[in-house]
C-alpha positions, 0 to 999 in steps of 0.5 A: 492517546494517539502516538505522535509521528515525531517528537520535537527535534526528531525527523518524522517517519518516512511514509509507506502507502499501502494499496489494498482492495479486491482483484479488479477494483482498480489497485493497479490503476491507483498504483500506476497513477501515484507512481507517475504523479508523485515520482521521485518523492514516492517510490514503488516497492514491488512484492514477491510472487510465485504466480505467472506474470500476466500480460503487460506486467513488468518483472521488478516493477509490478512484482518480483516473479520467482519460483517456489524454491527461490521464494522459500530461500527469501523467506528463510533469509528474512528478505520476505518478512511475511507472506500470504497464500491465495485460494489457488495456492499462489504466494505473495511475500512482502520485502524487508524494505517495507519495515525499515526506514533506512532512507527518507524515500516514501514507499508505495506497495500493494498488499492484502489486509493481512500484510497491511495489518502486519506492517502497521504493527512492526514497520518503522515507517508511518503506514497509510492504508488506502482501500479501493472499493469496486462500484458493485459486486456485479461490475467486479464480477465482470472485471474478474471474468474479463481478466480470468475467464476460467476462474472460480467466480464463487470462490473469488467473490467469497474472498472479496467479502472477506477483504471488504470486511477489513476496509474499515481499518484503513485510513481511506476508502475510495470508490472506483466508479468514475475513473476521473473522480477516482484518480482525483480522490486518490491524489487528494489522499496522497497529497494530504499525507504529504502536506501533513508530513511537510508540516510535521517536518517543519515543526520538529525542525524549528521546534526550539525556535518556536518554543522560545518565541511562544515563551516570550509572548 
């Protein structure tokens, strides 16, 4: 039996939207769109990384950019509760905020499938997974090479296959082929979860009144 998101008289859990997908699939586009469209209801929570900042990226917005020593300190202090090492030895770490529910703000974050599964098992928030699929491997290869011409494409594509194998465990899988349609589907998925949350909130808040009303009918 599926565990309920809230019990009568209890507030529903705040939401945590996790965006995953291969590099070049359109995760950044989805993140920026959700943040812009649903602010201030949904707040973006950047993760930590030791990799260099790319053109156009913003420290504290896209990621928290730190060196190896600082990253190790954050892991030791448990500010980073889980981390992943990539094929080129770069580190990505998830902040503790993602597993806490101290405020009612819904959060948005980019994570790989390891971080997503880990959060699902320990977060006090309701975790919603959205996996972004590229239109084809050929198109994805072009996007990867356009972004990083010096990259080892074979190794990157092996990683892509590994990521796509985990797509089935997400709540939503969205194909990024046509930009307008892609963003429409992203919006629909997020709105569906927010509407559901509103309904659960109303039901739990008015449960006792509804229970009495139903008992009399």
